[in-house]
ZAMI-493790 format. One record per residue: residue number from 0; x, y, z of N, C-alpha, C in turn. Coordinates in Angstrom, 3 decimals, m for minus. Atoms other than C-alpha are relative to their C-alpha. Layout:
+-----+----------+----------+----------+----------+----------+----------+----------+----------+----------+
!  nr !      nxx !      nyy !      nzz !     caxx !     cayy !     cazz !      cxx !      cyy !      czz !
+-----+----------+----------+----------+----------+----------+----------+----------+----------+----------+
! NUM !        X !        Y !        Z !        X !        Y !        Z !        X !        Y !        Z !
...
+-----+----------+----------+----------+----------+----------+----------+----------+----------+----------+
This chain:
+-----+----------+----------+----------+----------+----------+----------+----------+----------+----------+
!  nr !      nxx !      nyy !      nzz !     caxx !     cayy !     cazz !      cxx !      cyy !      czz !
+-----+----------+----------+----------+----------+----------+----------+----------+----------+----------+
!   0 !   m0.697 !    0.501 !   m1.171 !  m14.507 !  m41.148 ! m145.278 !   m0.430 !   m1.439 !    0.229 !
!   1 !    0.262 !    1.409 !   m0.269 !  m14.240 !  m44.850 ! m144.547 !   m0.551 !   m0.151 !    1.420 !
!   2 !    0.560 !    0.192 !   m1.351 !  m16.154 !  m46.252 ! m141.496 !    1.070 !   m0.010 !    1.095 !
!   3 !   m1.063 !    0.068 !   m1.012 !  m12.897 !  m46.940 ! m139.677 !    0.534 !    1.401 !    0.303 !
!   4 !   m0.478 !   m1.367 !   m0.199 !  m11.718 !  m43.353 ! m140.200 !   m1.025 !    0.825 !    0.772 !
!   5 !    1.058 !   m0.723 !   m0.696 !  m15.077 !  m42.011 ! m139.007 !   m0.005 !   m0.344 !    1.480 !
!   6 !   m0.018 !    0.425 !   m1.401 !  m14.869 !  m44.049 ! m135.814 !    1.187 !    0.608 !    0.729 !
!   7 !   m1.183 !   m0.574 !   m0.630 !  m11.376 !  m42.755 ! m135.133 !   m0.132 !    1.505 !    0.167 !
!   8 !    0.139 !   m1.452 !   m0.056 !  m12.411 !  m39.147 ! m135.758 !   m0.953 !    0.450 !    1.100 !
!   9 !    0.968 !   m0.369 !   m1.026 !  m15.206 !  m39.208 ! m133.149 !    0.656 !   m0.059 !    1.376 !
!  10 !   m0.563 !    0.044 !   m1.354 !  m14.434 !  m38.447 ! m129.507 !   m0.355 !   m1.327 !    0.674 !
!  11 !    0.223 !    1.242 !   m0.743 !  m14.237 !  m41.370 ! m127.109 !   m1.226 !    0.189 !    0.894 !
!  12 !    1.246 !   m0.183 !   m0.737 !  m17.859 !  m41.473 ! m125.965 !    0.028 !   m0.652 !    1.375 !
!  13 !   m0.053 !    0.681 !   m1.291 !  m17.138 !  m43.960 ! m123.161 !    0.778 !    0.835 !    1.015 !
!  14 !   m0.793 !   m0.827 !   m0.909 !  m14.457 !  m41.718 ! m121.655 !   m0.761 !    1.272 !    0.366 !
!  15 !    0.799 !   m1.202 !   m0.263 !  m16.687 !  m38.668 ! m121.994 !   m1.134 !   m0.319 !    0.955 !
!  16 !    1.092 !    0.405 !   m0.886 !  m19.608 !  m40.488 ! m120.388 !    0.512 !   m0.265 !    1.411 !
!  17 !   m0.572 !    0.286 !   m1.319 !  m17.365 !  m41.668 ! m117.552 !    0.342 !    1.294 !    0.731 !
!  18 !   m0.357 !   m1.279 !   m0.619 !  m16.106 !  m38.133 ! m116.917 !   m1.245 !    0.749 !    0.455 !
!  19 !    1.256 !   m0.658 !   m0.369 !  m19.647 !  m36.736 ! m116.912 !   m0.616 !   m0.698 !    1.216 !
!  20 !    0.540 !    0.757 !   m1.127 !  m20.793 !  m39.511 ! m114.577 !    0.747 !    0.278 !    1.285 !
!  21 !   m0.806 !   m0.291 !   m1.188 !  m17.920 !  m38.851 ! m112.192 !   m0.309 !    1.392 !    0.538 !
!  22 !    0.315 !   m1.367 !   m0.431 !  m18.678 !  m35.125 ! m112.114 !   m1.384 !    0.067 !    0.640 !
!  23 !    1.356 !    0.015 !   m0.563 !  m22.371 !  m35.771 ! m111.495 !   m0.004 !   m0.688 !    1.361 !
!  24 !   m0.081 !    0.707 !   m1.272 !  m21.551 !  m38.253 ! m108.735 !    0.625 !    0.860 !    1.081 !
!  25 !   m0.657 !   m0.876 !   m0.967 !  m19.210 !  m35.803 ! m107.032 !   m0.939 !    1.120 !    0.440 !
!  26 !    0.948 !   m1.067 !   m0.336 !  m21.832 !  m33.062 ! m107.203 !   m1.113 !   m0.527 !    0.896 !
!  27 !    1.056 !    0.597 !   m0.823 !  m24.498 !  m35.368 ! m105.785 !    0.505 !   m0.286 !    1.406 !
!  28 !   m0.591 !    0.297 !   m1.300 !  m22.183 !  m36.439 ! m102.968 !    0.100 !    1.272 !    0.835 !
!  29 !   m0.230 !   m1.237 !   m0.752 !  m21.348 !  m32.868 ! m101.969 !   m1.283 !    0.736 !    0.364 !
!  30 !    1.237 !   m0.737 !   m0.281 !  m24.917 !  m31.554 ! m102.099 !   m1.021 !   m0.819 !    0.781 !
!  31 !    0.935 !    0.853 !   m0.744 !  m26.568 !  m34.484 ! m100.321 !   m0.145 !    0.524 !    1.428 !
!  32 !    0.256 !   m0.455 !   m1.362 !  m28.152 !  m33.544 !  m97.026 !    0.279 !   m1.060 !    1.049 !
!  33 !   m0.319 !    1.092 !   m0.919 !  m27.096 !  m36.856 !  m95.496 !    1.479 !   m0.328 !   m0.112 !
!  34 !   m1.418 !    0.355 !    0.048 !  m23.676 !  m38.185 !  m94.630 !    0.241 !   m1.057 !   m1.072 !
!  35 !   m0.347 !    0.933 !    1.062 !  m22.054 !  m39.940 !  m97.572 !    1.511 !   m0.069 !   m0.135 !
!  36 !   m1.423 !    0.209 !    0.251 !  m18.652 !  m41.423 !  m98.273 !    0.147 !   m1.003 !   m1.133 !
!  37 !   m0.345 !    0.968 !    1.037 !  m17.054 !  m43.294 ! m101.142 !    1.312 !   m0.633 !    0.425 !
!  38 !   m1.234 !    0.701 !   m0.353 !  m14.491 !  m45.946 ! m100.343 !    0.207 !   m1.191 !   m0.916 !
!  39 !   m0.312 !    1.178 !    0.810 !  m12.733 !  m48.767 ! m102.148 !   m0.421 !   m1.242 !    0.759 !
!  40 !    0.482 !    1.231 !   m0.627 !  m14.289 !  m52.152 ! m101.466 !    1.158 !   m0.900 !    0.428 !
!  41 !   m1.075 !    0.974 !   m0.277 !  m10.999 !  m54.055 ! m101.536 !    0.772 !    0.290 !    1.276 !
!  42 !   m0.814 !   m0.300 !   m1.179 !   m9.296 !  m52.195 !  m98.701 !   m0.611 !    1.033 !    0.941 !
!  43 !    0.683 !   m0.947 !   m0.881 !  m11.766 !  m49.697 !  m97.223 !    0.591 !    1.387 !    0.033 !
!  44 !   m0.587 !   m1.332 !    0.028 !   m9.697 !  m46.641 !  m98.151 !   m1.066 !    0.998 !   m0.454 !
!  45 !    0.985 !   m1.034 !    0.296 !  m11.897 !  m43.552 !  m98.132 !    0.524 !    0.866 !   m1.143 !
!  46 !   m0.373 !   m0.796 !    1.167 !  m11.824 !  m41.748 ! m101.473 !   m0.581 !    1.406 !    0.051 !
!  47 !    0.649 !   m1.314 !   m0.095 !  m14.237 !  m38.888 ! m100.747 !   m1.091 !   m0.053 !    1.055 !
!  48 !    1.083 !   m0.144 !   m0.973 !  m16.647 !  m37.686 !  m98.069 !   m0.655 !    1.351 !   m0.222 !
!  49 !    0.647 !   m1.307 !    0.107 !  m19.190 !  m34.889 !  m97.950 !    0.050 !    0.716 !    1.351 !
!  50 !   m0.065 !   m0.815 !   m1.216 !  m19.532 !  m32.115 !  m95.376 !   m0.820 !   m0.595 !    1.138 !
!  51 !    0.833 !    0.617 !   m1.036 !  m22.340 !  m33.911 !  m93.526 !    0.745 !   m1.143 !    0.683 !
!  52 !   m0.785 !    1.111 !   m0.561 !  m20.077 !  m36.947 !  m93.041 !    1.043 !    0.555 !    0.974 !
!  53 !   m1.033 !   m0.598 !   m0.857 !  m17.291 !  m34.761 !  m91.646 !   m0.605 !    0.527 !    1.303 !
!  54 !    0.642 !   m0.563 !   m1.185 !  m19.692 !  m33.017 !  m89.272 !   m0.406 !   m1.082 !    0.989 !
!  55 !    0.477 !    1.057 !   m0.891 !  m21.110 !  m36.252 !  m87.896 !    1.146 !   m0.739 !    0.677 !
!  56 !   m1.113 !    0.743 !   m0.614 !  m17.780 !  m38.023 !  m87.337 !    0.978 !    0.924 !    0.706 !
!  57 !   m0.841 !   m0.959 !   m0.709 !  m16.102 !  m34.824 !  m86.123 !    1.428 !    0.075 !   m0.509 !
!  58 !   m1.335 !   m0.067 !    0.584 !  m13.129 !  m35.006 !  m88.473 !   m0.031 !    0.788 !   m1.298 !
!  59 !   m0.123 !   m0.697 !    1.274 !  m11.943 !  m32.858 !  m91.362 !    0.180 !   m1.001 !   m1.129 !
!  60 !   m0.156 !    0.829 !    1.203 !  m11.949 !  m34.260 !  m94.896 !    1.443 !   m0.507 !   m0.118 !
!  61 !   m1.415 !    0.384 !    0.133 !   m8.133 !  m34.294 !  m94.851 !    0.387 !   m1.114 !    0.968 !
!  62 !   m0.270 !    1.071 !   m0.966 !   m8.188 !  m36.600 !  m91.807 !   m0.660 !   m1.309 !   m0.410 !
!  63 !    0.746 !    1.188 !    0.418 !  m10.490 !  m39.055 !  m93.605 !    0.458 !   m0.563 !   m1.340 !
!  64 !   m0.330 !    0.447 !    1.352 !   m9.572 !  m39.200 !  m97.295 !    1.396 !   m0.614 !   m0.026 !
!  65 !   m1.267 !    0.719 !    0.100 !   m6.841 !  m41.732 !  m97.996 !    0.254 !   m0.957 !    1.149 !
!  66 !   m0.161 !    0.894 !   m1.158 !   m7.293 !  m43.545 !  m94.693 !   m0.945 !   m1.188 !   m0.116 !
!  67 !    0.896 !    1.157 !   m0.029 !   m8.776 !  m46.993 !  m94.133 !   m1.082 !    0.242 !    1.043 !
!  68 !    1.121 !   m0.265 !   m0.893 !  m12.219 !  m46.617 !  m92.634 !    0.002 !   m0.921 !    1.209 !
!  69 !   m0.009 !    0.958 !   m1.106 !  m11.727 !  m49.717 !  m90.493 !    0.980 !    0.383 !    1.101 !
!  70 !   m1.000 !   m0.388 !   m1.000 !   m8.814 !  m48.061 !  m88.688 !   m0.308 !    1.338 !    0.663 !
!  71 !    0.337 !   m1.316 !   m0.534 !  m10.576 !  m44.782 !  m87.850 !   m1.041 !   m0.029 !    1.119 !
!  72 !    1.027 !    0.129 !   m1.034 !  m13.196 !  m46.093 !  m85.383 !   m1.157 !    0.960 !   m0.248 !
!  73 !    1.063 !   m0.912 !    0.384 !  m15.868 !  m44.177 !  m87.262 !   m1.357 !   m0.407 !    0.549 !
!  74 !    1.299 !    0.432 !   m0.524 !  m18.742 !  m46.298 !  m85.995 !   m0.268 !    0.581 !    1.380 !
!  75 !    0.169 !   m0.586 !   m1.333 !  m18.167 !  m45.051 !  m82.465 !   m0.373 !    1.471 !   m0.112 !
!  76 !    0.309 !   m1.417 !    0.191 !  m18.213 !  m41.432 !  m83.658 !   m1.420 !    0.180 !   m0.520 !
!  77 !    1.363 !   m0.080 !    0.550 !  m21.418 !  m42.038 !  m85.623 !   m1.012 !   m0.318 !    1.086 !
!  78 !    0.922 !    0.346 !   m1.096 !  m23.087 !  m43.736 !  m82.636 !   m0.155 !    1.163 !    0.972 !
!  79 !    0.052 !   m1.135 !   m0.918 !  m22.199 !  m40.793 !  m80.406 !   m0.802 !    1.144 !   m0.587 !
!  80 !    0.743 !   m1.080 !    0.654 !  m23.565 !  m38.309 !  m82.934 !   m1.480 !   m0.296 !   m0.028 !
!  81 !    1.412 !    0.381 !    0.027 !  m26.825 !  m40.238 !  m83.248 !   m0.618 !    0.052 !    1.387 !
!  82 !    0.506 !   m0.056 !   m1.376 !  m27.195 !  m40.530 !  m79.483 !   m0.237 !    1.426 !    0.461 !
!  83 !    0.111 !   m1.401 !   m0.389 !  m26.768 !  m36.778 !  m79.157 !   m1.232 !    0.678 !   m0.608 !
!  84 !    1.166 !   m0.612 !    0.658 !  m29.745 !  m36.095 !  m81.450 !   m1.214 !   m0.062 !    0.838 !
+-----+----------+----------+----------+----------+----------+----------+----------+----------+----------+
């Protein structure tokens, strides 16, 4: 087998590594004991949140994911939750 053929026959390691990394990140996010969210830097759209985040801001995941964080007034909800502790 020629080197070029060997390279084509191997799985795409970068894509596999990216998929594994994404799965590990999602698992870490969901099992973290602290509030965590992932959002896009360019527009602040929330991509994922964990259960702790939902509990602190008082909203379901479906009310958060896909929305711009700057338009949800989340800081006020977080301040209220911290004051209640």
